[in-house]
Residue frames as qw, qx, qy, qz and C-alpha x, y, z in Angstrom:
[[0.878, 0.383, 0.219, -0.186, 63.89, 336.99, 58.45],
 [0.387, -0.536, 0.639, 0.394, 66.61, 335.10, 56.58],
 [0.404, 0.101, 0.840, 0.349, 65.05, 333.24, 53.66],
 [0.112, -0.036, -0.460, -0.880, 63.37, 334.32, 50.42],
 [0.288, -0.445, -0.814, -0.239, 60.13, 332.51, 51.21],
 [0.250, -0.546, -0.551, 0.580, 59.65, 334.68, 54.27],
 [0.010, 0.374, -0.085, -0.923, 59.57, 337.77, 52.07],
 [0.323, -0.085, -0.647, -0.686, 56.76, 336.18, 50.04],
 [0.049, -0.257, -0.888, 0.377, 54.66, 335.21, 53.05],
 [0.131, -0.547, -0.589, -0.581, 51.01, 335.88, 52.32],
 [0.426, -0.741, -0.485, 0.186, 50.16, 336.84, 55.92],
 [0.394, -0.431, 0.007, 0.811, 52.89, 339.47, 55.99],
 [0.099, 0.213, 0.508, 0.829, 51.64, 340.74, 52.64],
 [0.272, -0.675, -0.621, -0.293, 48.10, 340.98, 53.97],
 [0.458, -0.667, -0.333, 0.484, 49.25, 342.77, 57.12],
 [0.294, -0.240, 0.200, 0.903, 51.19, 345.34, 55.10],
 [0.035, -0.409, -0.625, -0.664, 48.24, 345.72, 52.74],
 [0.346, -0.744, -0.571, 0.025, 45.94, 346.41, 55.67],
 [0.420, -0.551, -0.122, 0.710, 48.37, 349.00, 57.05],
 [0.186, 0.012, 0.403, 0.896, 48.59, 350.79, 53.68],
 [0.182, -0.587, -0.651, -0.446, 44.78, 350.85, 53.41],
 [0.428, -0.700, -0.473, 0.319, 44.57, 352.23, 56.95],
 [0.362, -0.525, -0.004, 0.771, 46.94, 355.15, 56.41],
 [0.216, 0.149, 0.528, 0.808, 45.91, 356.16, 52.88],
 [0.168, 0.666, 0.517, -0.511, 43.51, 359.10, 52.71],
 [0.298, 0.764, -0.152, -0.551, 44.58, 360.77, 49.44],
 [0.880, 0.462, 0.083, 0.072, 45.52, 359.76, 45.91],
 [0.324, -0.753, 0.487, 0.302, 49.25, 359.21, 45.43],
 [0.832, 0.529, -0.166, -0.012, 51.41, 358.25, 42.42],
 [0.572, -0.633, 0.503, 0.138, 54.52, 356.23, 43.26],
 [0.686, 0.599, -0.399, -0.109, 57.26, 355.14, 40.88],
 [0.852, -0.349, 0.336, 0.199, 59.35, 352.03, 41.39],
 [0.078, 0.788, -0.478, -0.380, 62.74, 352.70, 39.79],
 [0.180, -0.391, 0.878, 0.208, 63.88, 349.15, 39.09],
 [0.637, 0.155, -0.523, -0.544, 62.58, 346.75, 36.47],
 [0.337, 0.015, -0.919, 0.202, 63.13, 343.89, 38.89],
 [0.181, 0.207, 0.596, -0.754, 60.63, 345.55, 41.21],
 [0.542, 0.240, -0.207, -0.779, 58.21, 345.99, 38.30],
 [0.546, 0.102, -0.795, -0.246, 58.36, 342.27, 37.55],
 [0.126, -0.109, -0.856, 0.489, 57.72, 341.45, 41.21],
 [0.353, 0.237, 0.287, -0.858, 54.69, 343.75, 41.25],
 [0.626, 0.236, -0.394, -0.630, 53.30, 342.14, 38.11],
 [0.414, 0.124, -0.902, -0.009, 54.17, 338.55, 39.00],
 [0.161, -0.242, -0.838, 0.462, 52.46, 338.69, 42.39],
 [0.136, -0.655, -0.551, -0.499, 49.71, 341.10, 41.30],
 [0.356, -0.253, -0.511, 0.740, 50.64, 343.43, 44.16],
 [0.146, -0.173, -0.121, -0.967, 48.45, 346.26, 42.90],
 [0.562, -0.420, -0.602, -0.381, 45.48, 344.16, 44.00],
 [0.585, -0.408, -0.549, 0.435, 46.71, 344.53, 47.58],
 [0.225, -0.065, -0.115, 0.965, 46.75, 348.34, 47.38],
 [0.233, 0.652, 0.473, -0.545, 43.99, 350.94, 47.81],
 [0.523, 0.665, 0.446, 0.292, 42.58, 352.30, 44.55],
 [0.025, -0.996, 0.015, 0.086, 44.03, 355.68, 45.51],
 [0.457, -0.599, 0.535, 0.382, 47.60, 354.35, 45.15],
 [0.770, 0.632, -0.014, -0.091, 48.83, 354.37, 41.57],
 [0.655, -0.426, 0.465, 0.416, 52.09, 352.64, 40.66],
 [0.614, 0.773, -0.122, -0.107, 54.07, 353.68, 37.58],
 [0.923, -0.075, 0.158, 0.344, 57.27, 352.20, 36.23],
 [0.123, -0.909, 0.235, 0.321, 60.64, 353.92, 35.98],
 [0.579, 0.716, -0.382, -0.077, 63.80, 353.80, 33.87],
 [0.432, -0.612, 0.654, -0.107, 65.56, 351.20, 36.05],
 [0.928, 0.175, 0.323, 0.060, 66.08, 348.60, 33.33],
 [0.288, -0.641, 0.452, 0.549, 69.68, 348.90, 32.08],
 [0.425, 0.159, 0.767, 0.454, 69.00, 346.91, 28.92],
 [0.237, 0.790, 0.565, 0.018, 66.02, 349.13, 28.12],
 [0.012, -0.968, -0.013, 0.249, 67.92, 352.42, 28.33],
 [0.569, -0.278, 0.497, 0.593, 71.05, 351.29, 26.45],
 [0.305, 0.644, -0.124, -0.691, 71.12, 353.66, 23.45],
 [0.848, 0.473, 0.217, -0.102, 70.20, 352.35, 20.01],
 [0.396, 0.827, -0.398, 0.027, 73.52, 353.70, 18.75],
 [0.316, -0.558, 0.755, -0.135, 75.46, 351.52, 21.22],
 [0.818, 0.139, 0.540, -0.143, 73.56, 348.44, 20.01],
 [0.710, 0.703, -0.023, -0.024, 74.53, 349.31, 16.44],
 [0.089, 0.787, -0.603, 0.095, 78.16, 349.75, 17.47],
 [0.608, -0.293, 0.720, -0.162, 78.05, 346.36, 19.20],
 [0.846, 0.406, 0.327, -0.108, 76.65, 344.78, 16.03],
 [0.498, 0.817, -0.290, 0.014, 79.39, 346.34, 13.88],
 [0.152, -0.660, 0.722, -0.144, 82.13, 345.12, 16.17],
 [0.718, -0.098, 0.657, -0.210, 80.61, 341.65, 16.58],
 [0.818, 0.545, 0.109, -0.152, 80.48, 341.19, 12.80],
 [0.201, 0.792, -0.574, -0.060, 84.25, 341.41, 12.50],
 [0.914, 0.128, -0.384, -0.008, 86.02, 338.12, 11.80],
 [0.473, 0.341, -0.586, 0.562, 88.83, 338.95, 14.23],
 [0.313, -0.382, 0.362, -0.791, 86.44, 339.52, 17.18],
 [0.368, -0.334, -0.863, 0.093, 84.92, 337.33, 19.86],
 [0.258, -0.428, 0.029, -0.866, 82.05, 339.40, 21.18],
 [0.350, -0.247, -0.855, 0.292, 80.80, 338.52, 24.68],
 [0.310, -0.346, -0.011, -0.885, 77.74, 339.73, 26.55],
 [0.354, 0.109, 0.756, -0.539, 75.10, 338.95, 29.12],
 [0.226, 0.304, 0.888, 0.261, 72.22, 337.09, 27.48],
 [0.174, 0.746, 0.484, -0.424, 69.68, 339.93, 27.78],
 [0.040, 0.680, -0.237, -0.692, 71.52, 342.04, 25.24],
 [0.307, -0.073, 0.815, 0.486, 71.48, 339.56, 22.35],
 [0.171, 0.547, 0.773, 0.272, 67.89, 340.19, 21.31],
 [0.014, -0.744, -0.230, 0.628, 67.74, 343.94, 21.94],
 [0.610, 0.644, 0.386, 0.256, 66.93, 345.42, 18.52],
 [0.315, -0.359, 0.201, 0.855, 69.36, 347.73, 16.80],
 [0.367, 0.514, -0.076, -0.772, 68.36, 349.85, 13.83],
 [0.605, 0.361, -0.544, -0.456, 68.71, 346.88, 11.44],
 [0.805, -0.027, -0.593, -0.018, 69.59, 343.76, 13.44],
 [0.618, -0.714, 0.242, -0.225, 70.47, 342.45, 16.88],
 [0.120, -0.616, 0.778, -0.015, 73.42, 340.48, 18.24],
 [0.718, 0.046, 0.674, -0.168, 71.47, 337.23, 17.98],
 [0.729, 0.666, 0.084, -0.134, 71.23, 337.79, 14.23],
 [0.189, 0.793, -0.579, -0.007, 74.98, 338.31, 14.09],
 [0.455, -0.339, 0.811, -0.140, 75.47, 335.04, 15.98],
 [0.781, 0.338, 0.488, -0.192, 73.05, 333.22, 13.67],
 [0.601, 0.785, -0.121, -0.086, 74.98, 334.58, 10.70],
 [0.877, 0.216, -0.232, 0.362, 78.23, 333.05, 11.90],
 [0.043, 0.768, -0.338, 0.543, 79.59, 335.77, 14.16],
 [0.577, -0.062, -0.706, 0.406, 81.43, 334.61, 17.27],
 [0.347, -0.529, 0.121, -0.765, 79.01, 336.00, 19.86],
 [0.513, -0.103, -0.817, 0.243, 79.07, 334.32, 23.26],
 [0.524, -0.708, -0.156, -0.448, 76.81, 334.61, 26.31],
 [0.442, 0.187, -0.660, 0.578, 78.70, 334.98, 29.60],
 [0.526, -0.715, -0.457, -0.051, 77.67, 335.27, 33.24],
 [0.499, -0.760, 0.019, 0.416, 80.69, 337.29, 34.36],
 [0.387, 0.895, -0.220, -0.025, 83.02, 339.76, 32.62],
 [0.368, -0.644, 0.668, 0.064, 85.93, 337.89, 34.21],
 [0.812, 0.176, 0.553, 0.066, 85.03, 334.95, 31.94],
 [0.564, 0.824, 0.018, 0.044, 85.91, 337.20, 29.01],
 [0.159, -0.820, 0.548, 0.036, 89.40, 337.60, 30.48],
 [0.666, -0.193, 0.717, 0.067, 89.87, 333.83, 30.30],
 [0.729, 0.577, 0.367, 0.042, 88.61, 333.76, 26.71],
 [0.266, 0.934, -0.238, -0.014, 91.09, 336.49, 25.78],
 [0.366, -0.627, 0.685, 0.057, 93.96, 334.52, 27.32],
 [0.702, 0.058, 0.708, 0.051, 92.89, 331.35, 25.49],
 [0.600, 0.642, 0.420, 0.227, 92.51, 333.15, 22.13],
 [0.358, -0.594, 0.115, 0.711, 95.50, 335.47, 21.71],
 [0.250, 0.078, 0.599, 0.757, 94.86, 335.72, 17.96],
 [0.085, -0.680, -0.633, -0.359, 91.39, 337.20, 18.55],
 [0.034, -0.267, 0.235, -0.934, 90.14, 340.50, 19.94],
 [0.293, -0.458, -0.832, 0.110, 87.75, 339.80, 22.80],
 [0.150, -0.328, 0.012, -0.933, 85.11, 342.43, 23.60],
 [0.145, -0.415, -0.839, 0.321, 82.74, 342.42, 26.57],
 [0.148, -0.597, -0.370, -0.696, 79.50, 344.40, 26.32],
 [0.302, -0.196, -0.626, 0.692, 79.56, 346.23, 29.66],
 [0.264, -0.506, -0.307, -0.762, 76.09, 347.61, 30.30],
 [0.525, -0.496, -0.670, 0.173, 74.11, 348.31, 33.44],
 [0.275, -0.907, -0.039, -0.317, 73.59, 350.64, 36.35],
 [0.111, -0.742, 0.573, -0.330, 75.93, 351.14, 39.27],
 [0.884, -0.249, 0.318, -0.233, 75.13, 347.55, 40.24],
 [0.943, 0.215, 0.157, 0.201, 77.14, 345.84, 37.48],
 [0.318, 0.897, -0.241, 0.189, 79.75, 348.56, 36.99],
 [0.426, -0.718, 0.547, -0.058, 82.15, 347.31, 39.72],
 [0.850, -0.018, 0.514, 0.116, 82.45, 343.82, 38.19],
 [0.674, 0.685, 0.147, 0.236, 83.14, 345.32, 34.78],
 [0.006, -0.927, 0.338, -0.165, 85.67, 347.71, 36.31],
 [0.680, -0.484, 0.551, 0.022, 87.36, 344.76, 38.00],
 [0.861, 0.324, 0.341, 0.193, 87.66, 343.01, 34.63],
 [0.408, 0.869, -0.110, 0.258, 89.45, 346.06, 33.21],
 [0.338, -0.801, 0.474, -0.140, 91.78, 346.18, 36.22],
 [0.829, -0.196, 0.519, 0.065, 92.51, 342.47, 35.88],
 [0.766, 0.574, 0.178, 0.229, 93.20, 342.77, 32.15],
 [0.141, 0.918, -0.285, 0.238, 95.60, 345.62, 32.91],
 [0.581, -0.623, 0.518, -0.083, 97.32, 343.58, 35.61],
 [0.848, 0.026, 0.508, 0.150, 97.78, 340.64, 33.27],
 [0.120, -0.513, 0.481, 0.701, 98.95, 342.83, 30.41],
 [0.520, 0.417, 0.736, 0.120, 96.24, 341.61, 28.04],
 [0.016, -0.337, 0.307, 0.890, 96.32, 343.46, 24.74],
 [0.193, -0.141, -0.773, -0.588, 93.36, 341.69, 23.12],
 [0.178, -0.569, -0.776, 0.206, 90.65, 342.50, 25.67],
 [0.037, -0.131, 0.007, -0.991, 88.34, 345.52, 25.73],
 [0.115, 0.515, 0.775, -0.348, 84.88, 346.56, 26.88],
 [0.053, -0.437, -0.421, -0.793, 82.11, 348.37, 25.04],
 [0.161, -0.272, -0.665, 0.677, 80.80, 350.38, 27.95],
 [0.252, -0.475, -0.356, -0.764, 77.30, 351.81, 28.45],
 [0.359, -0.361, -0.724, 0.466, 76.86, 352.31, 32.18],
 [0.160, -0.627, -0.227, -0.728, 74.18, 354.69, 33.43],
 [0.180, -0.013, -0.646, 0.742, 73.52, 356.26, 36.83],
 [0.150, -0.601, -0.784, -0.038, 70.16, 356.41, 38.60],
 [0.160, -0.632, -0.382, 0.655, 70.07, 359.78, 40.46],
 [0.008, 0.275, -0.297, -0.914, 70.42, 362.00, 37.34],
 [0.176, -0.274, -0.796, -0.511, 67.55, 360.12, 35.66],
 [0.216, -0.617, -0.699, 0.290, 65.36, 360.72, 38.71],
 [0.106, -0.525, -0.102, 0.838, 66.10, 364.44, 38.48],
 [0.071, 0.019, -0.592, -0.803, 65.16, 364.52, 34.79],
 [0.234, -0.474, -0.825, -0.202, 61.80, 362.91, 35.61],
 [0.263, -0.645, -0.536, 0.478, 61.14, 365.21, 38.57],
 [0.116, -0.452, 0.074, 0.881, 62.08, 368.40, 36.69],
 [0.064, 0.239, 0.735, 0.631, 59.81, 367.64, 33.74],
 [0.371, -0.035, 0.050, -0.927, 56.65, 369.72, 33.29],
 [0.716, -0.082, -0.518, -0.460, 54.84, 366.39, 32.76],
 [0.254, 0.153, -0.863, 0.410, 56.01, 364.94, 36.07],
 [0.660, -0.444, -0.171, -0.582, 53.34, 363.41, 38.27],
 [0.713, -0.044, -0.638, 0.286, 55.53, 361.29, 40.56],
 [0.409, -0.777, 0.082, -0.471, 54.98, 361.92, 44.27],
 [0.652, -0.571, 0.489, -0.093, 57.17, 359.20, 45.77],
 [0.554, 0.537, -0.626, -0.112, 59.97, 356.84, 44.73],
 [0.925, -0.296, 0.235, 0.029, 60.90, 353.27, 45.54],
 [0.152, 0.793, -0.574, -0.139, 64.67, 353.32, 45.02],
 [0.885, 0.232, -0.400, -0.057, 66.51, 350.25, 43.73],
 [0.747, -0.628, 0.219, -0.021, 68.07, 348.28, 46.57],
 [0.898, 0.045, 0.156, 0.408, 70.84, 346.69, 44.51],
 [0.383, 0.725, -0.027, 0.572, 72.08, 350.06, 43.25],
 [0.353, -0.827, 0.192, -0.394, 72.11, 351.38, 46.81],
 [0.935, -0.303, 0.069, 0.170, 74.00, 348.29, 47.95],
 [0.717, 0.260, 0.051, 0.645, 76.91, 349.60, 45.90],
 [0.224, 0.540, 0.042, 0.810, 76.44, 353.37, 46.11],
 [0.135, -0.312, -0.600, 0.724, 74.57, 353.84, 49.39],
 [0.075, 0.746, 0.630, 0.203, 71.74, 356.35, 49.49],
 [0.281, -0.560, -0.143, 0.766, 73.41, 359.65, 50.37],
 [0.131, 0.029, 0.485, 0.864, 73.00, 360.86, 46.76],
 [0.151, -0.564, -0.725, -0.364, 69.23, 360.76, 47.15],
 [0.286, -0.584, -0.505, 0.568, 69.07, 363.05, 50.16],
 [0.024, -0.349, 0.086, 0.933, 69.47, 366.35, 48.24],
 [0.177, -0.183, -0.713, -0.653, 66.99, 365.11, 45.60],
 [0.286, -0.561, -0.772, 0.088, 64.35, 364.40, 48.25],
 [0.209, -0.581, -0.310, 0.723, 64.86, 367.85, 49.74],
 [0.035, -0.202, 0.357, 0.911, 64.98, 369.77, 46.45],
 [0.324, -0.154, -0.652, -0.668, 61.86, 368.21, 44.96],
 [0.484, -0.165, 0.462, -0.725, 60.03, 367.57, 48.25],
 [0.830, 0.113, -0.390, -0.382, 59.55, 363.90, 47.52],
 [0.718, -0.450, 0.511, -0.145, 59.94, 360.80, 49.70],
 [0.612, 0.475, -0.623, -0.112, 62.47, 358.23, 48.48],
 [0.769, -0.395, 0.438, -0.247, 62.49, 354.79, 50.10],
 [0.202, 0.474, -0.841, -0.163, 65.19, 352.21, 49.35],
 [0.840, 0.010, 0.263, -0.475, 63.38, 348.96, 48.66],
 [0.370, -0.265, 0.871, 0.187, 64.12, 345.32, 47.86],
 [0.342, 0.241, -0.646, -0.638, 62.64, 342.97, 45.29],
 [0.153, -0.229, -0.961, 0.022, 60.20, 340.62, 47.01],
 [0.259, -0.654, -0.554, -0.445, 56.49, 341.22, 47.75],
 [0.525, -0.711, -0.356, 0.303, 57.08, 342.07, 51.41],
 [0.452, -0.213, 0.091, 0.861, 59.93, 344.42, 50.42],
 [0.062, 0.370, 0.457, 0.807, 57.79, 346.22, 47.85],
 [0.375, -0.726, -0.500, -0.287, 54.78, 346.67, 50.12],
 [0.571, -0.574, -0.248, 0.532, 56.98, 347.74, 53.01],
 [0.341, -0.034, 0.198, 0.918, 58.53, 350.39, 50.77],
 [0.130, -0.536, -0.503, -0.665, 55.13, 351.59, 49.59],
 [0.504, -0.711, -0.482, 0.092, 53.96, 351.77, 53.19],
 [0.499, -0.414, -0.089, 0.756, 56.93, 353.98, 54.12],
 [0.164, 0.185, 0.358, 0.900, 56.33, 356.26, 51.12],
 [0.284, -0.637, -0.554, -0.454, 52.61, 356.64, 51.81],
 [0.537, -0.649, -0.404, 0.356, 53.23, 357.33, 55.49],
 [0.377, -0.234, 0.054, 0.895, 55.62, 360.15, 54.58],
 [0.008, -0.335, -0.477, -0.812, 53.23, 361.61, 52.02],
 [0.403, -0.681, -0.576, -0.207, 50.29, 361.54, 54.42],
 [0.544, -0.658, -0.253, 0.455, 52.41, 363.21, 57.12],
 [0.239, 0.969, -0.017, 0.060, 53.91, 365.79, 54.76],
 [0.546, -0.636, 0.453, 0.304, 57.47, 364.47, 55.14],
 [0.724, 0.668, -0.168, -0.022, 60.02, 364.24, 52.32],
 [0.412, -0.689, 0.596, 0.018, 62.93, 362.09, 53.43],
 [0.600, 0.371, -0.699, -0.121, 65.14, 359.23, 52.32],
 [0.732, -0.380, 0.449, -0.343, 64.43, 356.04, 54.24],
 [0.257, 0.382, -0.877, -0.135, 66.12, 352.65, 54.04],
 [0.835, -0.093, 0.229, -0.492, 63.57, 349.81, 54.05],
 [0.912, 0.300, -0.278, 0.036, 66.19, 347.35, 52.81],
 [0.283, -0.824, 0.451, -0.193, 68.47, 347.43, 55.81],
 [0.909, -0.202, 0.360, 0.061, 69.40, 343.76, 55.58],
 [0.785, 0.332, 0.251, 0.458, 71.49, 344.63, 52.51],
 [0.319, 0.734, 0.092, 0.592, 71.91, 348.42, 52.18],
 [0.485, -0.532, -0.285, 0.633, 73.90, 350.86, 54.31],
 [0.096, 0.930, 0.131, -0.331, 74.02, 354.64, 54.06],
 [0.084, -0.754, 0.485, 0.436, 77.52, 354.73, 52.56],
 [0.855, 0.438, -0.173, -0.218, 77.22, 351.59, 50.39],
 [0.939, -0.064, 0.096, 0.325, 80.20, 349.46, 49.44],
 [0.125, -0.919, 0.225, 0.299, 83.20, 351.73, 49.89],
 [0.511, -0.300, 0.674, 0.441, 85.63, 349.36, 48.16],
 [0.484, 0.506, 0.652, 0.292, 83.38, 349.16, 45.10],
 [0.131, 0.969, 0.189, -0.085, 82.92, 352.93, 45.02],
 [0.326, -0.737, 0.426, 0.410, 86.69, 353.42, 45.18],
 [0.539, 0.030, 0.730, 0.420, 87.13, 351.01, 42.26],
 [0.372, 0.763, 0.512, 0.136, 84.53, 352.87, 40.19],
 [0.051, -0.968, 0.052, 0.241, 86.23, 356.19, 40.84],
 [0.435, -0.512, 0.588, 0.450, 89.55, 354.75, 39.66],
 [0.456, 0.133, 0.780, 0.408, 88.35, 353.05, 36.47],
 [0.213, 0.688, 0.612, 0.327, 85.58, 355.39, 35.26],
 [0.042, -0.069, -0.075, 0.994, 84.91, 359.06, 34.70],
 [0.283, 0.606, 0.644, -0.371, 81.37, 360.44, 34.99],
 [0.100, -0.067, 0.504, 0.855, 80.05, 361.67, 31.65],
 [0.573, 0.268, 0.056, -0.772, 76.92, 362.80, 29.84],
 [0.214, -0.003, 0.963, 0.162, 74.99, 359.82, 28.50],
 [0.520, 0.017, -0.358, -0.775, 72.18, 359.25, 26.04],
 [0.405, 0.053, 0.836, -0.365, 69.37, 357.06, 27.41],
 [0.028, -0.179, -0.832, -0.524, 67.33, 355.09, 24.92],
 [0.177, -0.646, -0.708, -0.223, 63.88, 356.63, 24.58],
 [0.340, -0.810, -0.317, 0.358, 64.71, 359.52, 26.93],
 [0.374, 0.875, -0.057, 0.302, 67.62, 361.41, 25.39],
 [0.524, 0.365, -0.444, 0.629, 70.82, 362.91, 26.70],
 [0.587, -0.783, -0.196, -0.058, 71.10, 363.25, 30.48],
 [0.207, 0.787, -0.442, 0.377, 74.04, 365.28, 31.84],
 [0.048, -0.499, 0.763, -0.408, 76.52, 363.43, 34.06],
 [0.830, -0.100, 0.218, -0.503, 74.45, 360.27, 34.01],
 [0.968, 0.215, -0.131, -0.006, 76.96, 357.66, 32.85],
 [0.611, -0.588, 0.440, 0.296, 80.38, 356.10, 33.27],
 [0.740, 0.633, -0.224, 0.034, 83.09, 356.05, 30.62],
 [0.883, -0.128, -0.115, 0.437, 86.51, 354.48, 30.97],
 [0.273, -0.886, 0.150, 0.344, 89.09, 356.85, 32.40],
 [0.501, 0.792, -0.332, -0.104, 91.80, 357.88, 29.96],
 [0.178, -0.602, 0.777, -0.051, 94.43, 355.78, 31.74],
 [0.573, 0.053, 0.815, -0.066, 92.43, 352.69, 30.75],
 [0.498, 0.597, -0.135, -0.614, 91.86, 353.89, 27.17],
 [0.158, 0.371, -0.864, -0.301, 93.60, 350.83, 25.72],
 [0.123, 0.193, 0.964, -0.139, 90.59, 348.77, 26.90],
 [0.392, 0.502, 0.266, -0.724, 87.96, 351.05, 25.32],
 [0.548, 0.272, 0.746, 0.263, 86.36, 349.16, 22.43],
 [0.342, 0.886, 0.287, -0.123, 84.94, 352.33, 20.89],
 [0.040, -0.862, 0.401, 0.306, 88.46, 353.71, 20.48],
 [0.488, -0.279, 0.780, 0.275, 90.03, 350.42, 19.39],
 [0.457, 0.359, 0.774, 0.254, 87.53, 349.73, 16.61],
 [0.008, -0.240, 0.183, 0.953, 86.84, 353.34, 15.66],
 [0.192, 0.494, 0.843, 0.087, 83.13, 352.72, 15.14],
 [0.069, 0.243, 0.242, 0.937, 82.53, 356.45, 14.85],
 [0.309, 0.162, 0.391, -0.852, 79.39, 358.43, 15.54],
 [0.100, -0.303, -0.879, -0.355, 76.08, 356.72, 14.87],
 [0.318, 0.126, 0.301, -0.890, 72.73, 358.52, 15.06],
 [0.143, -0.221, -0.912, -0.314, 69.56, 356.47, 14.78],
 [0.472, -0.186, 0.047, -0.860, 65.83, 356.91, 15.24],
 [0.321, 0.043, 0.886, -0.332, 63.54, 354.63, 17.23],
 [0.002, 0.390, 0.844, 0.369, 60.50, 352.98, 15.69],
 [0.229, -0.258, -0.026, -0.938, 57.70, 355.57, 15.58],
 [0.685, -0.369, -0.506, -0.372, 55.34, 352.92, 16.98],
 [0.657, -0.189, -0.589, 0.431, 57.40, 352.41, 20.16],
 [0.264, -0.841, -0.030, -0.471, 56.52, 354.52, 23.24],
 [0.792, -0.166, -0.435, 0.394, 59.26, 353.02, 25.42],
 [0.280, 0.287, -0.256, 0.880, 60.58, 356.45, 26.38],
 [0.447, -0.457, -0.025, -0.769, 57.23, 357.48, 27.84],
 [0.871, -0.321, -0.361, -0.090, 56.91, 354.14, 29.64],
 [0.697, 0.032, -0.395, 0.598, 60.40, 354.53, 31.15],
 [0.070, 0.272, -0.224, 0.933, 59.48, 357.99, 32.46],
 [0.023, 0.342, 0.806, -0.483, 56.24, 356.83, 34.02],
 [0.287, 0.233, -0.085, -0.925, 54.12, 358.88, 31.62],
 [0.775, 0.116, -0.290, -0.550, 52.41, 355.87, 30.07],
 [0.672, -0.254, 0.681, -0.140, 52.04, 352.16, 30.74],
 [0.194, -0.185, 0.852, 0.450, 52.83, 349.38, 28.26],
 [0.301, 0.489, 0.818, -0.020, 49.15, 348.73, 27.57],
 [0.200, 0.806, 0.145, -0.538, 48.83, 352.30, 26.29],
 [0.082, -0.462, 0.644, 0.605, 51.02, 351.40, 23.31],
 [0.751, 0.387, -0.019, -0.534, 49.10, 350.63, 20.11],
 [0.575, 0.468, -0.661, -0.114, 51.81, 348.12, 19.11],
 [0.310, -0.381, 0.780, -0.388, 51.81, 346.22, 22.42],
 [0.594, 0.073, 0.773, -0.212, 51.08, 342.54, 21.86],
 [0.704, 0.653, 0.208, -0.188, 50.58, 343.21, 18.14],
 [0.603, 0.723, -0.279, 0.191, 53.56, 344.49, 16.18],
 [0.068, 0.631, -0.638, 0.437, 55.63, 344.31, 19.38],
 [0.932, -0.309, -0.071, -0.175, 56.01, 340.94, 21.11],
 [0.593, -0.639, 0.465, 0.154, 58.94, 339.25, 22.90],
 [0.771, 0.089, 0.521, 0.354, 59.79, 337.25, 19.78],
 [0.417, 0.531, 0.322, 0.663, 59.62, 340.41, 17.60],
 [0.293, -0.722, -0.342, 0.525, 60.29, 343.40, 19.88],
 [0.324, 0.844, 0.155, 0.399, 60.17, 346.95, 18.60],
 [0.071, -0.821, 0.336, -0.456, 61.88, 348.25, 21.73],
 [0.321, 0.320, -0.804, 0.384, 64.13, 346.96, 24.49],
 [0.427, -0.216, 0.536, -0.695, 61.46, 346.95, 27.27],
 [0.883, 0.085, -0.070, -0.456, 59.69, 344.08, 25.50],
 [0.825, 0.285, -0.479, 0.093, 62.74, 341.81, 25.34],
 [0.128, 0.497, -0.646, 0.566, 64.60, 342.61, 28.56],
 [0.513, -0.295, -0.791, 0.154, 64.05, 340.38, 31.58],
 [0.202, -0.407, -0.482, 0.749, 63.55, 343.60, 33.57],
 [0.048, -0.137, -0.353, -0.924, 61.52, 345.49, 30.97],
 [0.401, 0.195, 0.461, -0.768, 58.08, 346.82, 31.91],
 [0.648, 0.286, -0.316, -0.631, 56.61, 345.72, 28.58],
 [0.490, 0.151, -0.857, -0.049, 57.84, 342.14, 28.98],
 [0.069, 0.048, 0.787, -0.611, 56.45, 342.12, 32.54],
 [0.549, 0.255, 0.189, -0.773, 53.02, 343.18, 31.29],
 [0.636, 0.294, -0.563, -0.438, 53.12, 340.70, 28.44],
 [0.392, 0.143, -0.895, 0.159, 54.15, 337.84, 30.73],
 [0.143, -0.180, -0.807, 0.543, 52.20, 338.52, 33.92],
 [0.288, -0.111, -0.037, -0.951, 49.22, 340.74, 33.09],
 [0.720, -0.209, -0.406, -0.523, 46.78, 337.83, 33.33],
 [0.300, 0.139, -0.846, 0.418, 48.25, 336.42, 36.53],
 [0.559, -0.582, -0.527, -0.266, 45.78, 335.28, 39.17],
 [0.289, -0.797, 0.277, -0.453, 48.01, 336.71, 41.89],
 [0.005, -0.463, 0.822, -0.332, 49.64, 335.10, 44.88],
 [0.606, -0.203, -0.759, -0.125, 48.68, 331.65, 46.06],
 [0.434, -0.547, 0.280, -0.659, 46.87, 331.65, 49.37]]
């Protein structure tokens, strides 16, 4: 198959659904890591194609959702400066900080610009030598190479007015935190195909063995999702705990070696705080010391910020698969996309926004 429509084909979906029903004899709880997968599940009402014994829960694979509150506040402080042009992907502008978001800064006259590539920020820096241009570099391993390339390019061009505010997080350590928790109930994982496109899937092999859990690399269309679930259920029913690649049209075992080499050059692995979850050892990227001149946190000396989430928001429990968005007393009431209490309600990959947008869907057209 070559085209997107083929991966939304209703007959293929029905065939996979029938296969999953055929092989399922026990109750199983499966977590999809990526928010993009969550939105696919909700948009196409894929749970209706599964046996009642299969329970899907949603993981921490939304980079906007897990960006720490403190980083948002640092972004706001930097963006408010008159000498700064602050640039970011659009998703980040409405993520709430402790007092305001970047959209509020923009509305108040701050020079905050939405970009589609960090390399666009390089051009802005060249065109505005009297300004300090900052790019908000967030995301998983998927977006990290492009942001690393921007740093390399700024270094090559000798730009002194470009920097990044970095908050990159890594998937495997978060999976281990979930699996090692006393509250864990996850019995199988759908791994994020775009992350594995960059990093490969070798890192998951020791996790599958240590925690005796199947991990299947999966794509983002209905056929991809159901194929991944089918592989997970088959392993669970057979008592196998392996890493399988159900996204072979994109992912290889070793990933993108050039991108991995770039990441190793530009970043160091560090402990990272995840919004709603807490500190996870060795779960993030920070700029290597040789690229310190492009580190916005050092340039602007924003200092240490410690903030508390809204007591009404249960985003942390949602991101760990312990609860679903509908379990939140504020869902659809105090917390809506236009007035979010937490990032999962505003992010295009957030579980809460998926539930708010698609919960009443009638499912796939037949």
